[in-house]
C-alpha positions as CSV (number, residue, x, y, z in Angstrom):
1,M,-20.6,-10.0,-2.2
2,S,-17.8,-10.2,-4.7
3,E,-14.6,-8.3,-4.1
4,P,-13.3,-5.8,-6.6
5,I,-11.0,-7.2,-9.3
6,R,-7.5,-5.7,-9.0
7,N,-6.3,-4.3,-12.3
8,R,-2.9,-5.4,-13.4
9,K,-0.2,-2.7,-13.5
10,P,1.5,-1.9,-16.8
11,D,4.8,-3.5,-17.3
12,F,6.4,-0.3,-18.6
13,P,7.4,2.5,-16.2
14,V,4.9,5.4,-15.9
15,A,6.2,8.9,-15.5
16,P,4.8,10.8,-12.5
17,T,2.4,13.7,-13.3
18,P,3.3,17.0,-11.6
19,Q,0.7,17.7,-9.1
20,N,0.0,19.0,-5.6
21,T,0.6,16.7,-2.7
22,P,-2.8,15.4,-1.5
23,A,-3.9,16.8,1.9
24,N,-6.0,13.8,2.9
25,N,-5.1,10.2,3.7
26,A,-6.6,7.3,1.6
27,P,-9.9,6.0,3.1
28,I,-10.2,2.6,4.8
29,S,-13.3,1.0,3.3
30,S,-14.5,-2.4,2.0
31,H,-13.7,-1.1,-1.5
32,A,-10.3,0.4,-0.7
33,Q,-7.3,-1.5,-2.0
34,Q,-4.1,-2.2,-0.3
35,P,-0.8,-1.7,-2.0
36,G,1.0,-4.8,-3.2
37,I,4.6,-5.6,-2.5
38,A,5.4,-5.7,-6.3
39,S,4.2,-2.1,-6.7
40,I,7.0,-0.8,-4.4
41,K,10.3,-0.2,-6.3
42,E,13.4,0.1,-4.2
43,E,16.3,2.4,-5.0
44,N,19.8,1.0,-5.3
45,L,20.6,1.5,-1.7
46,D,22.8,-0.7,0.3
47,Q,20.7,-2.8,2.7
48,A,23.0,-2.5,5.6
49,T,23.2,1.3,5.2
50,A,19.4,1.5,5.0
51,E,19.0,-0.5,8.2
52,S,21.5,1.6,10.0
53,L,19.6,4.8,9.0
54,F,16.2,3.6,10.1
55,A,17.6,2.1,13.4
56,H,17.7,5.6,14.9
57,P,14.2,6.7,16.2
58,R,15.1,10.4,16.1
59,L,16.1,10.2,12.5
60,V,12.9,8.4,11.6
61,S,10.9,10.9,13.6
62,M,12.6,13.8,11.8
63,I,11.9,12.2,8.3
64,Q,8.2,11.7,9.2
65,G,7.9,15.2,10.4
66,K,9.5,16.5,7.2
67,L,7.1,14.5,5.1
68,G,4.1,15.6,7.2
69,S,5.0,19.2,6.6
70,L,4.9,18.7,2.9
71,I,1.3,17.4,2.9
72,G,-1.0,19.9,1.2
73,R,1.8,22.1,0.0
74,S,2.1,23.0,-3.7
75,S,5.0,21.8,-5.8
76,G,4.9,25.2,-7.6
77,Y,4.2,23.5,-11.0
78,I,0.6,24.6,-11.3
79,E,1.4,28.2,-10.3
80,S,4.1,28.4,-13.0
81,L,1.6,27.7,-15.8
82,P,0.2,30.5,-18.0
83,A,-3.2,31.9,-16.8
84,P,-5.2,30.3,-19.7
85,V,-3.8,26.8,-18.7
86,R,-4.5,27.4,-15.0
87,R,-8.1,28.3,-16.0
88,R,-8.4,25.0,-17.8
89,V,-7.0,23.1,-14.8
90,A,-9.6,24.8,-12.6
91,G,-12.3,23.7,-15.1
92,L,-11.2,20.1,-14.9
93,K,-11.3,20.3,-11.1
94,G,-14.9,21.5,-11.4
95,I,-15.8,18.5,-13.6
96,Q,-14.0,16.2,-11.1
97,K,-16.2,17.5,-8.3
98,D,-19.3,16.6,-10.3
99,H,-17.8,13.1,-10.8
100,A,-17.2,12.8,-7.0
101,K,-20.8,13.6,-6.4
102,L,-21.9,10.8,-8.7
103,E,-19.4,8.5,-7.0
104,A,-20.9,9.3,-3.6
105,E,-24.4,8.7,-5.0
106,F,-23.3,5.3,-6.4
107,Q,-21.9,4.2,-3.0
108,E,-25.1,5.2,-1.3
109,E,-27.2,3.3,-3.8
110,F,-24.9,0.4,-3.5
111,L,-25.4,0.4,0.3
112,Q,-29.1,0.5,-0.1
113,L,-28.9,-2.5,-2.5
114,E,-26.9,-4.4,0.1
115,K,-29.5,-3.6,2.7
116,K,-32.3,-4.8,0.3
117,Y,-30.6,-8.1,-0.3
118,L,-29.8,-8.6,3.4
119,Q,-33.5,-8.7,3.9
120,K,-33.7,-11.5,1.3
121,Y,-30.8,-13.4,2.9
122,T,-32.2,-13.2,6.4
123,P,-34.8,-16.0,6.1
124,L,-32.1,-18.3,4.8
125,Y,-29.8,-17.4,7.7
126,Q,-32.7,-18.0,10.1
127,R,-33.4,-21.4,8.5
128,R,-29.7,-22.2,8.9
129,A,-29.7,-21.3,12.6
130,I,-32.7,-23.5,13.2
131,I,-31.1,-26.6,11.6
132,V,-27.7,-25.9,13.4
133,G,-29.4,-25.6,16.7
134,G,-31.4,-28.8,16.2
135,A,-34.9,-27.2,16.3
136,S,-35.6,-28.6,12.9
137,E,-34.3,-31.1,10.3
138,P,-33.6,-30.1,6.7
139,T,-36.2,-31.0,4.2
140,D,-35.6,-33.7,1.5
141,A,-35.5,-30.9,-1.1
142,E,-32.8,-29.0,0.8
143,V,-30.8,-32.2,1.2
144,V,-31.0,-33.1,-2.5
145,A,-30.1,-29.5,-3.5
146,G,-27.0,-29.7,-1.3
147,Q,-25.5,-32.9,-2.6
148,D,-24.7,-34.5,-5.9
149,N,-26.0,-38.0,-6.9
150,Q,-22.9,-39.9,-5.7
151,E,-22.8,-38.2,-2.4
152,G,-26.5,-38.6,-2.0
153,D,-26.2,-42.4,-2.4
154,E,-23.5,-42.5,0.2
155,V,-25.5,-40.5,2.6
156,K,-28.5,-42.6,2.1
157,Q,-26.4,-45.8,2.6
158,D,-24.9,-44.4,5.8
159,E,-28.4,-43.5,7.1
160,D,-29.7,-47.0,6.4
161,E,-26.7,-48.6,8.2
162,Q,-27.2,-46.4,11.2
163,K,-30.9,-47.4,11.4
164,K,-29.8,-51.0,11.5
165,E,-27.0,-50.7,14.0
166,E,-28.3,-48.0,16.4
167,P,-31.1,-48.8,18.9
168,A,-34.2,-46.8,18.2
169,A,-34.3,-45.5,21.8
170,E,-30.7,-44.2,21.7
171,T,-30.4,-40.4,21.9
172,L,-29.3,-38.9,18.7
173,M,-26.9,-35.9,18.4
174,I,-28.8,-32.6,18.2
175,G,-28.2,-30.2,15.4
176,I,-24.6,-29.7,14.3
177,P,-22.4,-29.3,17.4
178,E,-19.5,-26.8,17.3
179,F,-20.7,-25.5,13.9
180,W,-19.6,-21.9,14.3
181,L,-16.4,-22.8,16.2
182,S,-15.3,-25.2,13.4
183,A,-16.2,-22.6,10.7
184,M,-14.2,-19.9,12.5
185,K,-11.2,-22.2,13.0
186,N,-11.1,-22.9,9.3
187,Q,-10.8,-19.2,8.5
188,I,-7.1,-18.3,8.9
189,S,-7.6,-14.7,10.2
190,L,-10.0,-15.9,13.0
191,N,-8.2,-19.1,13.7
192,E,-5.1,-17.2,14.8
193,M,-7.1,-15.4,17.5
194,I,-8.7,-18.5,19.0
195,T,-6.9,-20.0,22.0
196,D,-7.5,-23.4,23.6
197,R,-9.4,-21.6,26.5
198,D,-11.5,-19.7,24.0
199,E,-12.7,-22.9,22.4
200,E,-14.6,-24.0,25.5
201,A,-16.6,-20.8,25.4
202,L,-17.1,-20.7,21.6
203,R,-18.6,-24.2,21.7
204,H,-21.7,-22.4,23.0
205,L,-21.8,-20.0,20.0
206,T,-25.2,-20.7,18.3
207,D,-25.3,-18.1,15.6
208,I,-23.5,-15.1,14.1
209,R,-25.5,-12.5,12.2
210,M,-25.2,-8.9,11.0
211,E,-27.3,-5.8,10.5
212,Y,-26.8,-2.4,9.0
213,L,-27.2,0.8,10.9
214,D,-29.4,3.8,10.2
215,R,-26.1,5.7,9.6
216,P,-23.2,4.2,7.5
217,G,-21.9,1.2,9.4
218,F,-22.9,-2.3,10.5
219,R,-23.2,-4.5,13.6
220,L,-22.0,-8.1,14.1
221,I,-24.1,-10.1,16.7
222,F,-22.8,-13.2,18.3
223,E,-25.5,-15.4,20.0
224,F,-24.5,-17.8,22.8
225,S,-26.3,-20.5,24.8
226,E,-26.1,-20.7,28.5
227,N,-22.5,-21.3,29.6
228,E,-20.1,-21.1,32.5
229,F,-18.1,-18.2,31.3
230,F,-20.4,-15.2,31.0
231,T,-24.0,-14.2,31.3
232,N,-24.4,-12.4,28.0
233,K,-26.9,-14.0,25.6
234,N,-25.7,-11.7,22.8
235,I,-22.3,-10.0,22.3
236,S,-22.2,-7.5,19.5
237,K,-19.6,-5.2,17.9
238,T,-20.5,-2.2,15.8
239,Y,-18.4,-0.6,13.1
240,Y,-19.0,3.0,12.3
241,Y,-18.1,5.0,9.1
242,Q,-17.6,8.7,8.9
243,E,-20.6,10.8,7.7
244,E,-18.7,12.3,4.8
245,N,-17.5,10.1,1.9
246,G,-13.9,9.8,1.1
247,Y,-12.0,10.2,-2.2
248,G,-13.8,8.1,-4.8
249,G,-17.1,8.1,-2.9
250,D,-16.0,5.3,-0.5
251,F,-17.2,5.2,3.1
252,I,-14.3,5.9,5.5
253,Y,-14.0,3.7,8.5
254,D,-14.1,5.7,11.7
255,H,-14.1,3.5,14.8
256,A,-15.7,0.4,16.4
257,D,-17.4,-0.3,19.7
258,G,-17.9,-3.6,21.4
259,D,-20.3,-4.8,24.1
260,Q,-19.0,-5.3,27.6
261,I,-18.8,-9.0,28.5
262,D,-20.2,-9.9,31.9
263,W,-17.7,-12.5,32.9
264,K,-18.6,-14.9,35.7
265,A,-16.3,-15.2,38.7
266,D,-12.7,-16.2,37.7
267,Q,-13.8,-17.0,34.1
268,D,-12.5,-13.9,32.3
269,L,-10.7,-15.4,29.2
270,T,-9.0,-12.1,28.4
271,V,-6.8,-12.1,31.5
272,R,-4.6,-14.6,33.2
273,V,-3.7,-14.8,36.9
274,E,-0.1,-14.5,37.9
275,S,1.4,-14.9,41.4
276,K,3.8,-12.2,42.4
277,K,5.9,-11.7,45.6
278,Q,5.7,-8.5,47.5
279,R,8.0,-7.4,50.3
280,N,7.1,-5.1,53.1
281,K,9.7,-2.4,53.5
282,S,9.1,-2.1,57.3
283,T,8.7,-5.7,58.4
284,K,10.8,-7.2,55.6
285,Q,8.2,-9.9,55.3
286,T,7.1,-11.2,51.9
287,R,3.7,-12.3,50.7
288,V,2.4,-13.7,47.5
289,V,-0.4,-11.8,45.7
290,K,-2.3,-12.7,42.6
291,I,-2.6,-10.1,39.8
292,K,-4.5,-10.2,36.6
293,V,-2.5,-9.7,33.4
294,P,-4.0,-9.2,29.9
295,T,-3.6,-12.2,27.6
296,E,-4.4,-13.2,24.1
297,S,-8.0,-14.2,23.5
298,F,-10.6,-14.0,20.7
299,F,-12.8,-12.1,23.1
300,N,-10.5,-9.2,22.9
301,F,-12.2,-8.7,19.5
302,F,-15.0,-7.0,21.5
303,S,-12.6,-4.4,23.0
304,P,-11.3,-2.8,19.7
305,P,-8.4,-0.3,19.6
306,K,-9.4,3.3,19.5
307,P,-8.2,5.8,16.9
308,P,-5.8,8.3,18.4
309,T,-6.9,11.9,19.0
310,D,-5.0,15.2,19.0
311,D,-4.9,15.1,22.8
312,D,-3.3,11.6,23.0
313,D,0.3,11.8,24.3
314,N,1.1,8.1,24.2
315,V,0.0,6.7,20.9
316,P,1.2,3.1,20.2
317,E,3.5,2.8,17.2
318,D,1.4,0.0,15.7
319,I,-2.0,1.7,16.2
320,E,-2.6,2.0,12.4
321,E,-1.9,-1.7,11.9
322,R,-4.1,-2.7,14.8
323,L,-7.0,-0.5,13.5
324,E,-6.6,-1.9,10.0
325,L,-6.5,-5.5,11.3
326,D,-9.5,-5.0,13.5
327,Y,-11.5,-3.6,10.6
328,Q,-10.4,-6.3,8.3
329,L,-11.5,-9.0,10.8
330,G,-15.0,-7.4,10.9
331,E,-15.1,-7.3,7.1
332,D,-14.1,-11.0,6.9
333,I,-16.9,-12.0,9.3
334,K,-19.4,-9.8,7.4
335,E,-18.4,-10.7,3.9
336,K,-17.1,-14.2,4.1
337,L,-18.0,-16.1,7.3
338,I,-21.7,-15.2,7.7
339,P,-22.7,-15.6,4.0
340,R,-20.9,-18.9,3.5
341,A,-20.7,-20.4,7.0
342,I,-21.4,-24.0,5.8
343,D,-18.5,-23.8,3.3
344,W,-16.1,-22.7,6.1
345,F,-17.5,-25.5,8.3
346,T,-16.7,-28.1,5.7
347,G,-13.5,-26.4,4.7
348,E,-14.6,-26.1,1.0
349,A,-14.1,-22.3,1.2
350,L,-10.4,-22.8,1.8
351,Q,-9.8,-23.8,-1.8
352,F,-11.0,-20.4,-2.9
353,E,-8.8,-18.6,-0.4
354,E,-5.8,-20.7,-1.7
355,L,-6.7,-19.9,-5.2
356,G,-6.6,-16.2,-4.4
357,D,-3.1,-16.6,-3.0
358,E,-1.9,-18.4,-6.1
359,V,-3.3,-15.6,-8.3
360,D,-1.4,-13.0,-6.2
361,Q,1.8,-15.0,-6.5
362,D,1.4,-15.1,-10.3
363,E,0.9,-11.4,-10.4
364,F,4.0,-10.8,-8.3
365,G,6.2,-13.1,-10.4
366,G,5.6,-16.4,-8.4
367,D,7.2,-17.8,-5.4
368,E,11.0,-17.4,-5.1
369,D,11.3,-20.9,-3.7
370,E,9.5,-22.4,-6.7
371,D,11.8,-20.4,-9.0
372,E,14.8,-21.8,-7.2
373,E,13.4,-25.3,-7.4
374,D,12.8,-24.9,-11.2
375,D,16.4,-23.7,-11.6
376,D,17.6,-26.7,-9.7
377,D,15.5,-29.0,-11.9
378,D,17.0,-27.3,-15.0
379,D,20.5,-27.8,-13.7
380,R,19.9,-31.4,-12.9
381,R,18.4,-32.0,-16.4
382,S,21.4,-30.3,-17.9
383,D,23.8,-32.4,-15.8
384,N,21.9,-35.6,-16.9
385,A,22.1,-34.5,-20.5
386,D,25.8,-33.9,-20.2
387,E,26.4,-37.3,-18.6
388,E,24.3,-39.1,-21.3
389,S,26.3,-37.3,-24.0
390,D,29.6,-38.4,-22.3
391,E,28.4,-42.0,-22.3
392,E,27.4,-41.9,-25.9
393,D,30.7,-40.4,-27.0
394,G,32.6,-43.1,-25.0
395,G,33.7,-40.5,-22.4
396,S,36.1,-38.9,-25.0
397,K,34.9,-35.3,-24.2
398,P,36.4,-33.9,-21.0
399,K,34.0,-32.8,-18.2
400,K,35.4,-29.2,-18.4
401,E,34.1,-28.8,-21.9
402,A,30.7,-30.0,-20.9
403,A,30.7,-27.5,-18.1
404,E,31.6,-24.7,-20.6
405,C,28.7,-25.8,-22.8
406,K,26.4,-25.6,-19.8
407,Q,27.5,-22.0,-19.2
408,T,26.9,-20.9,-22.7
């Protein structure tokens, strides 16, 4: 599924339109777009002063509270307009509501289209799983379709050499070992979550698939072979959307639930065991006890963060970032890893990810380091030109004059 193309912002400043402050937050959905760094314009505020201001939690809390109290409040502009103009504004709002209904209808039909094509993709995914698992070999037609002529000749030559060198009775490698582990490690967002301990368990990952729910949402299913870490054959994670559509008709992410992992004894990869000394107050004797401490692991993916409720007293400061990251990981697996697993396994998909990064840098004015290098190159070329001109003139021109020419 292709991602939406981001529209370039105009180079000229746009005056804000007087309006009421929106009462709802922007939705989190696969079609929602994140703000870019270049779209944020800073005021001419001394950096040290700004840092000192935001270093005080009470001040930050007060500012956030003030901003929160402004949500949904009118700026007074609309109320100041003449009655006929206010009536026209109300009419435009009515038209906008009809537009919102069509947007919601579009998103619903788009979801049904995704479900329809998932049914068409499924036989291909099943065929992929059979080949990866070693239950079947690819047909000649599949092999020819997956390679160009030059690569085909090389593969055929390698196969002929193997037939000559290897004994016929030698056991061949079954399927494609560590297929999904390699594919996941090539995807940056997933690679950062996988620890060395996780790799041993993920070598038993035989397939990743997804399915849509009857309500808005989707489920990711990880299938494992028999292993020494847990007894689960399948571990799934389900992403739910709210029943009502958000602004623009998008589905709004609500929460995610993961399956409980049935870890075997002393094999829980999400905790580490630490030794701690305890001292008895009465006898003054000490003893060493072992406690389990949470640790980083890919399998924490199946214990997603929960959105805060009104009754929560202790809400982590980074809860919004954690929720957004967790949702984005699910989207990456659903939209990138599953459809193009072979491209992630071979690493070919990385060139498209890097291309996307280069496009973003172009939109935001390029990399500062590259700009500095370009400036250095220009300076060096100017210096070389000055030196050459000094040599041609027999060194009659003083270096100070050359420097002045450079500045102008």
